Every structure is written in structure tokens, then in C-alpha cells.
C-alpha positions as CSV (number, residue, x, y, z in Angstrom):
1,M,-110.3,82.5,148.7
2,S,-109.5,81.1,145.2
3,R,-107.9,83.0,142.6
4,E,-110.8,82.9,140.4
5,N,-112.8,85.0,143.0
6,A,-110.0,87.3,143.7
7,G,-109.5,88.1,139.9
8,A,-113.3,89.0,139.3
9,A,-113.4,91.3,142.1
10,T,-110.9,93.5,140.8
11,K,-111.6,93.1,137.0
12,P,-112.7,96.4,135.7
13,A,-116.0,97.0,133.9
14,A,-115.7,96.6,130.0
15,L,-116.1,100.0,128.1
16,T,-119.1,100.5,126.5
17,P,-119.3,101.3,122.8
18,R,-121.4,104.5,123.8
19,T,-118.5,105.4,126.0
20,L,-115.8,105.1,123.3
21,I,-118.0,107.0,120.9
22,V,-118.4,109.8,123.3
23,V,-114.7,110.0,123.8
24,W,-114.1,110.0,120.0
25,I,-116.6,112.8,119.5
26,C,-114.6,114.8,122.3
27,L,-111.2,113.9,120.4
28,L,-112.8,115.3,117.2
29,A,-114.0,118.3,119.0
30,L,-110.6,119.0,120.5
31,T,-108.8,118.6,117.2
32,A,-111.1,120.9,115.4
33,L,-110.5,123.3,118.4
34,T,-106.4,122.8,117.7
35,V,-107.0,123.7,113.9
36,S,-109.1,126.6,114.5
37,M,-106.8,127.9,117.2
38,A,-104.2,128.1,114.2
39,S,-106.1,131.3,112.8
40,L,-106.4,133.0,116.0
41,R,-103.7,135.6,117.0
42,L,-103.1,134.9,120.6
43,G,-99.6,135.8,120.7
44,R,-97.3,133.9,123.0
45,L,-100.4,132.4,124.7
46,S,-101.1,130.3,121.4
47,I,-98.3,127.6,122.2
48,V,-99.6,127.3,125.8
49,A,-103.3,127.0,124.5
50,V,-102.4,124.2,121.7
51,L,-100.4,122.2,124.2
52,A,-103.2,122.1,126.7
53,V,-105.6,121.0,124.2
54,A,-103.0,118.4,123.3
55,A,-102.3,117.4,126.7
56,A,-106.4,117.0,127.0
57,K,-106.2,114.7,123.9
58,S,-103.6,112.7,125.2
59,S,-105.2,112.3,128.5
60,L,-108.3,110.9,126.8
61,V,-106.4,108.5,124.5
62,L,-104.5,107.2,127.9
63,A,-107.4,106.8,130.0
64,Y,-109.7,105.2,127.6
65,F,-108.0,103.9,124.7
66,M,-105.1,102.3,126.7
67,H,-107.4,101.4,129.8
68,L,-105.6,103.2,132.3
69,R,-108.8,104.8,133.7
70,Y,-109.0,101.3,135.4
71,E,-105.2,100.8,136.7
72,K,-104.2,101.6,140.1
73,V,-103.8,105.1,141.0
74,R,-100.2,104.9,141.5
75,L,-99.3,103.7,137.9
76,Y,-101.8,106.4,136.6
77,L,-100.3,109.2,138.7
78,G,-96.6,107.8,137.5
79,F,-97.7,108.3,133.9
80,F,-99.1,111.7,134.6
81,L,-96.0,112.7,136.4
82,I,-93.6,111.7,133.7
83,S,-95.8,113.4,131.0
84,A,-96.1,116.7,133.1
85,A,-92.4,116.7,133.2
86,A,-92.2,116.1,129.5
87,L,-94.5,118.8,128.8
88,A,-92.9,121.0,131.1
89,I,-89.5,120.4,129.5
90,F,-91.1,121.1,125.7
91,L,-92.6,124.1,126.8
92,G,-89.4,125.4,128.5
93,L,-87.3,124.7,125.7
94,T,-90.1,126.0,123.3
95,L,-90.4,129.2,125.3
96,T,-86.6,130.0,125.7
97,D,-86.4,129.7,121.9
98,I,-89.3,132.0,121.2
99,L,-87.9,134.5,123.7
100,A,-84.7,134.3,122.3
101,R,-86.0,135.8,118.9
């Protein structure tokens, strides 16, 4: 088997402009949701809600604009676990600061 055939079999499909526009509209909607959540009085839940929306936005950017959607599952899972651990640390430190007030 030649290298050209092996590369063609694993080459991901190109993103269409329609897909990118849909992802962009989703990112705009999530940004509007984040801004609108600033006026809501959710108490301690507001930080968790805003961070959840931020995680959704970052996952869209990682998957589509950084093309991680077409990478191997192990690489994508590794990035997800590292991001989840960083998010847990940030959330834990933020909540300990809030609870200590």
C-alpha cells in the first residue's frame, strides 16, 4: 500500500462554510446567554452556570476551529481531561474564596 492511499483514507472531510456559520451562530448565542446571565440573581449557582456556558463555548472552538473533532479519540480525550481538571481547580478555588467570605 502506498503512502498516498493511506493518507487519503484517514484524511478528514473539510468543514463546509455552512457548518462554520452554524458554529459561529451557536457561539454568539452562548455569548448572549453569558451576558444575560449577569443580570440574573442565581446566587452561588451563577458561577457554575457561567463556567458551564464557557466550557460549552470552548468545546465548540476546540472541536471545530482547532479541528480536534477529526483527531484521534485519545488526543481529544486527553485535552478534555486536562481541561476538566483545570476547570475543577479554578472552580474549587473560586468556590473556596466565595465560601470564606
